[in-house]
C-alpha positions as CSV (number, residue, x, y, z in Angstrom):
1,X,0.0,0.0,0.0
2,X,1.4,3.4,-0.9
3,X,2.0,6.3,1.4
4,X,-0.5,8.3,-0.6
5,X,-3.3,5.8,0.3
6,X,-2.3,5.9,3.9
7,X,-2.5,9.7,3.9
8,X,-6.0,9.6,2.4
9,X,-7.1,7.1,5.1
10,X,-5.5,9.3,7.8
11,X,-7.7,12.2,6.7
12,X,-10.7,10.2,7.8
13,X,-9.3,8.7,11.0
14,X,-7.1,10.4,13.6
15,X,-3.7,8.9,14.5
16,X,-5.2,7.7,17.8
17,X,-7.7,5.6,15.9
18,X,-5.0,3.5,14.2
19,X,-3.0,0.8,15.9
20,X,-0.9,-2.1,14.7
21,X,-2.1,-5.6,15.5
22,X,0.3,-8.5,15.2
23,X,-0.7,-12.2,15.4
24,X,2.3,-14.2,16.4
25,X,1.6,-17.9,15.6
26,X,3.7,-20.9,15.6
27,X,3.9,-20.8,11.8
28,X,3.6,-17.2,10.7
29,X,3.6,-13.6,11.9
30,X,0.9,-11.3,10.5
31,X,0.9,-7.5,11.2
32,X,-1.8,-5.0,10.2
33,X,-2.7,-1.4,10.6
34,X,-6.3,-1.5,11.9
35,X,-8.7,1.3,12.4
36,X,-11.4,1.8,15.1
37,X,-14.0,0.0,13.0
38,X,-11.9,-3.1,12.9
39,X,-10.9,-2.6,9.3
40,X,-7.4,-3.8,8.3
41,X,-5.8,-1.1,6.1
42,X,-2.4,-2.5,5.4
43,X,-0.9,-6.0,6.1
44,X,2.5,-7.7,6.2
45,X,3.4,-11.3,6.7
46,X,6.6,-13.2,7.6
47,X,7.5,-16.8,8.7
48,X,7.8,-17.2,12.5
49,X,11.5,-17.2,13.4
50,X,12.8,-19.8,15.7
51,X,15.0,-17.7,18.0
52,X,14.2,-14.9,20.4
53,X,16.5,-12.4,18.7
54,X,15.2,-13.2,15.2
55,X,11.6,-13.0,16.3
56,X,12.0,-9.6,17.9
57,X,13.9,-8.4,14.9
58,X,11.1,-9.6,12.7
59,X,8.5,-7.7,14.8
60,X,10.7,-4.6,14.7
61,X,11.0,-4.8,11.0
62,X,7.3,-5.3,10.3
63,X,6.2,-2.5,12.6
64,X,8.8,-0.1,11.3
65,X,7.7,-0.7,7.7
66,X,4.1,-0.1,8.6
67,X,4.9,3.1,10.6
68,X,6.8,4.4,7.5
69,X,3.3,4.5,5.8
70,X,1.0,5.1,8.7
71,X,0.9,7.2,11.9
72,X,-0.1,4.7,14.7
73,X,-0.7,5.1,18.4
74,X,0.4,1.7,19.7
75,X,1.1,-1.9,18.9
76,X,-0.8,-5.0,20.2
77,X,0.7,-8.5,20.2
78,X,-1.5,-11.6,20.0
79,X,0.8,-14.3,21.4
80,X,0.3,-18.0,21.4
81,X,1.5,-18.7,24.9
82,X,1.0,-18.3,28.6
83,X,1.2,-14.7,29.8
84,X,1.3,-13.3,33.4
85,X,-2.0,-12.0,34.8
86,X,-1.1,-8.4,33.8
87,X,0.1,-9.6,30.4
88,X,3.5,-8.0,30.9
89,X,5.5,-11.3,30.7
90,X,5.4,-14.2,28.3
91,X,6.0,-17.1,30.7
92,X,5.9,-20.0,28.2
93,X,5.0,-20.5,24.6
94,X,4.9,-24.0,23.2
95,X,5.5,-22.9,19.6
96,X,7.6,-19.7,20.3
97,X,11.1,-19.1,21.7
98,X,10.1,-16.7,24.5
99,X,10.4,-18.0,28.1
100,X,9.8,-15.7,31.1
101,X,10.3,-12.7,28.8
102,X,9.0,-9.2,29.3
103,X,8.1,-8.9,25.7
104,X,5.8,-5.8,25.6
105,X,8.2,-3.7,27.7
106,X,11.2,-4.7,25.7
107,X,9.4,-4.1,22.4
108,X,8.1,-0.8,23.6
109,X,11.6,0.4,24.4
110,X,12.8,-0.9,21.1
111,X,10.0,0.8,19.0
112,X,9.5,3.9,21.1
113,X,5.6,3.6,21.3
114,X,3.4,1.7,23.7
115,X,3.2,-2.1,23.1
116,X,0.5,-4.3,24.7
117,X,0.3,-8.1,24.8
118,X,-2.5,-10.6,25.0
119,X,-3.0,-14.3,24.5
120,X,-3.8,-14.9,20.9
121,X,-7.1,-16.6,21.6
122,X,-8.1,-13.8,24.0
123,X,-7.3,-11.4,21.2
124,X,-9.6,-13.3,18.8
125,X,-12.3,-13.2,21.5
126,X,-11.9,-9.5,21.8
127,X,-12.2,-9.1,18.0
128,X,-15.3,-11.3,17.8
129,X,-16.9,-9.5,20.7
130,X,-16.4,-6.0,19.1
131,X,-16.7,-6.8,15.5
132,X,-17.8,-10.4,14.9
133,X,-19.7,-13.5,15.9
134,X,-19.5,-13.1,19.7
135,X,-21.4,-9.9,19.9
136,X,-24.6,-11.5,21.3
137,X,-23.3,-14.1,23.7
138,X,-23.5,-14.0,27.5
139,X,-21.0,-16.7,28.4
140,X,-19.0,-17.2,25.2
141,X,-16.1,-19.4,24.3
142,X,-13.9,-18.5,21.3
143,X,-12.0,-21.5,20.2
144,X,-9.1,-20.7,17.9
145,X,-8.1,-23.7,15.8
146,X,-4.8,-23.1,14.0
147,X,-1.3,-24.5,14.5
148,X,-2.6,-25.6,17.9
149,X,-5.8,-24.8,19.9
150,X,-6.3,-21.6,21.8
151,X,-9.3,-20.6,23.8
152,X,-10.7,-17.3,25.1
153,X,-13.7,-17.1,27.5
154,X,-16.0,-14.1,27.7
155,X,-18.3,-13.8,30.7
156,X,-20.8,-11.0,30.2
157,X,-18.3,-9.3,27.8
158,X,-15.3,-9.6,30.0
159,X,-12.3,-11.9,29.5
160,X,-12.0,-14.7,32.1
161,X,-8.3,-15.4,32.8
162,X,-8.4,-17.6,35.9
163,X,-6.4,-16.9,39.1
164,X,-3.0,-16.9,37.4
165,X,-3.7,-15.6,33.9
166,X,-3.7,-18.8,31.8
167,X,-7.3,-19.9,31.6
168,X,-8.8,-21.5,29.7
169,X,-6.1,-23.8,28.2
170,X,-8.1,-26.6,26.6
171,X,-5.6,-27.4,23.9
172,X,-3.3,-29.2,26.3
173,X,-5.8,-31.3,28.1
174,X,-4.8,-35.0,27.6
175,X,-7.3,-36.9,25.5
176,X,-5.2,-39.9,24.5
177,X,-2.8,-41.2,27.2
178,X,0.6,-41.7,25.7
179,X,-0.7,-40.3,22.4
180,X,1.0,-38.1,19.8
181,X,3.8,-36.0,21.3
182,X,3.1,-32.3,21.8
183,X,5.4,-29.3,21.8
184,X,4.3,-28.5,25.4
185,X,6.2,-31.6,26.6
186,X,3.2,-33.9,27.2
187,X,1.6,-36.5,24.9
188,X,-1.9,-36.9,23.6
189,X,-3.0,-33.3,24.0
190,X,-6.3,-32.4,22.4
191,X,-4.6,-30.0,19.9
192,X,-2.6,-32.9,18.6
193,X,-5.9,-34.4,17.2
194,X,-7.9,-31.2,16.6
195,X,-5.9,-28.5,14.9
196,X,-4.3,-27.6,11.6
197,X,-1.1,-29.5,12.6
198,X,-3.2,-32.5,13.6
199,X,-5.1,-32.4,10.3
200,X,-1.8,-32.9,8.5
201,X,-0.7,-35.7,10.9
202,X,-4.0,-37.5,10.4
203,X,-3.7,-37.2,6.6
204,X,-0.2,-38.6,6.7
205,X,-1.4,-41.6,8.8
206,X,-4.3,-42.2,6.5
207,X,-2.0,-42.0,3.4
208,X,0.3,-44.6,5.0
209,X,-2.2,-47.0,6.3
210,X,-5.5,-46.9,4.4
211,X,-6.8,-47.5,0.9
212,X,-9.4,-44.8,0.4
213,X,-9.6,-45.0,-3.3
214,X,-8.2,-42.5,-5.9
215,X,-6.7,-39.5,-4.1
216,X,-5.2,-36.6,-5.9
217,X,-3.8,-35.6,-2.4
218,X,-2.0,-38.9,-2.1
219,X,-0.5,-38.6,-5.6
220,X,0.7,-35.0,-4.9
221,X,2.1,-36.0,-1.5
222,X,4.0,-38.9,-3.0
223,X,5.5,-36.6,-5.6
224,X,6.4,-33.9,-3.1
225,X,6.0,-34.8,0.7
226,X,6.7,-31.3,1.7
227,X,3.6,-30.0,-0.1
228,X,1.2,-31.4,2.5
229,X,-0.2,-28.6,4.6
230,X,-3.5,-27.9,6.5
231,X,-4.5,-25.5,3.7
232,X,-3.8,-28.2,1.1
233,X,-5.8,-30.8,3.0
234,X,-8.7,-28.3,3.3
235,X,-8.6,-27.5,-0.4
236,X,-8.6,-31.2,-1.3
237,X,-11.5,-31.9,1.1
238,X,-13.5,-29.1,-0.6
239,X,-12.9,-31.0,-3.9
240,X,-14.1,-34.3,-2.4
241,X,-10.7,-36.0,-2.1
242,X,-11.3,-39.2,0.0
243,X,-8.1,-38.9,2.1
244,X,-8.8,-35.3,3.0
245,X,-12.4,-36.0,3.6
246,X,-11.5,-38.8,6.0
247,X,-9.0,-36.5,7.8
248,X,-11.7,-33.9,8.3
249,X,-14.2,-36.5,9.6
250,X,-11.6,-37.5,12.2
251,X,-11.1,-33.9,13.2
252,X,-14.9,-33.4,13.5
253,X,-15.1,-36.3,15.8
254,X,-12.3,-35.0,18.1
255,X,-13.8,-31.5,18.0
256,X,-17.3,-32.8,19.0
257,X,-15.7,-34.7,21.8
258,X,-13.9,-31.6,23.0
259,X,-16.9,-29.4,22.8
260,X,-18.9,-31.8,24.9
261,X,-16.1,-31.7,27.5
262,X,-16.1,-27.9,27.5
263,X,-19.9,-27.8,27.8
264,X,-19.7,-30.1,30.8
265,X,-17.2,-27.8,32.5
266,X,-18.3,-24.3,31.5
267,X,-21.8,-24.6,30.0
268,X,-21.4,-21.7,27.6
269,X,-24.3,-20.4,25.5
270,X,-22.2,-19.6,22.5
271,X,-19.1,-21.2,21.0
272,X,-17.3,-19.4,18.2
273,X,-14.8,-21.3,16.1
274,X,-11.9,-19.0,15.0
275,X,-8.4,-19.4,13.6
276,X,-7.4,-20.8,10.3
277,X,-9.5,-23.9,10.6
278,X,-12.4,-21.8,11.9
279,X,-12.5,-20.1,8.5
280,X,-12.9,-23.6,6.9
281,X,-15.7,-24.7,9.3
282,X,-18.0,-25.6,6.4
283,X,-16.0,-28.8,6.0
284,X,-16.6,-30.1,9.4
285,X,-18.9,-28.0,11.6
286,X,-22.2,-29.9,11.0
287,X,-20.6,-33.2,11.7
288,X,-18.8,-31.9,14.8
289,X,-22.1,-30.5,16.1
290,X,-23.7,-33.9,15.8
291,X,-20.8,-35.5,17.8
292,X,-21.1,-32.7,20.4
293,X,-24.8,-33.2,20.8
294,X,-24.5,-37.0,21.2
295,X,-21.5,-37.0,23.6
296,X,-22.4,-34.2,26.0
297,X,-23.5,-35.3,29.4
298,X,-27.3,-35.4,29.6
299,X,-27.6,-35.5,25.8
300,X,-31.2,-34.8,24.8
301,X,-32.1,-33.3,28.1
302,X,-30.2,-30.0,28.2
303,X,-29.8,-26.9,26.1
304,X,-26.7,-26.9,23.9
305,X,-24.5,-24.0,23.1
306,X,-24.9,-22.3,19.8
307,X,-22.0,-23.0,17.5
308,X,-21.0,-20.2,15.1
309,X,-18.1,-19.9,12.7
310,X,-15.9,-16.8,12.9
311,X,-17.0,-13.7,11.1
312,X,-13.5,-12.4,10.9
313,X,-11.7,-15.5,9.7
314,X,-7.9,-15.7,10.2
315,X,-7.9,-11.9,10.9
316,X,-9.5,-12.2,14.3
317,X,-6.2,-12.3,16.2
318,X,-4.8,-9.3,14.4
319,X,-7.9,-7.2,14.8
320,X,-8.2,-8.2,18.4
321,X,-4.6,-7.3,19.1
322,X,-5.1,-3.9,17.6
323,X,-8.2,-3.4,19.7
324,X,-6.2,-4.5,22.8
325,X,-3.7,-1.8,22.0
326,X,-6.4,0.8,21.4
327,X,-8.1,0.0,24.7
328,X,-4.7,0.0,26.4
329,X,-3.9,3.5,25.2
330,X,-7.4,4.7,26.2
331,X,-7.0,3.2,29.6
332,X,-3.7,4.9,30.2
333,X,-5.1,8.2,29.1
334,X,-8.1,7.8,31.5
335,X,-5.7,6.8,34.4
336,X,-3.4,9.7,33.6
337,X,-0.4,7.4,33.8
338,X,2.5,6.5,31.5
339,X,2.4,2.9,32.4
340,X,-0.6,0.6,32.7
341,X,-1.9,-3.0,32.5
342,X,-0.2,-5.1,29.7
343,X,2.2,-2.3,28.8
344,X,5.6,-1.0,29.9
């Protein structure tokens, strides 16, 4: 996007209305300038680096490039990891190199503007609440299905974090004892059977062990094993490929089982599926709903949560991070302080 386009947009929105939201996932980093209506005006992407220094340099580079074109008030980071209750420290991130790192403070000092952090699923929940599918829920769970599983819980419009800032962490509940290894250090976590990564693993297992008829996906994978990705499996399933269809059927079963478990614990009235797989919910949502309805305790004798697909697609994390930054700046102004929650 050219500087001229940015200048035109700035004539309609003051600098305080524009923030940068960055969704830092295990596979890619996505940064966008977002206005107060939740509209993404300019976006950059990069692969997620594997070291702390490289990741922070990547964030610096993306923000600097966007600030060369736009005047922004703050930066929000949507991070796939455990944060401290005030969101000032990334304590642990299964798919990222940070460990007990004061990321927002360090990045704020590096960039020279306020930086706020939030769990990526909480960021998606904030976005869906303000601009998307969670606007009419009372007790709402936003389940982000991507590289792993993230979850954000909204109780009467407010994020629920638990006593120590890490709730709800459903992705790492063990569903298969001694099952597939997980980056968190455990085995058999739910996200190892119900995520974009799990979808690929299931497809690989099916390709190796089952005769599911003619499969374009099988032929392509045999020719180039590195071509198999969650997006490719989704595209193949949309075309009716038998291996991809079977992989999504397996994911739907695991999703339904997990939703039944969540309903037994939290009894939400609305569940929103976000993340990369949330955007492809047409391939599995109806089947997952059937599994959920059959497996929940008291099936047939209780009200079930409404299941809705994201209205923001893969952009929810970015838009929510930008909103977290916007709310953070507003909160600091109201408090009359130079510091504040989730910022240094």
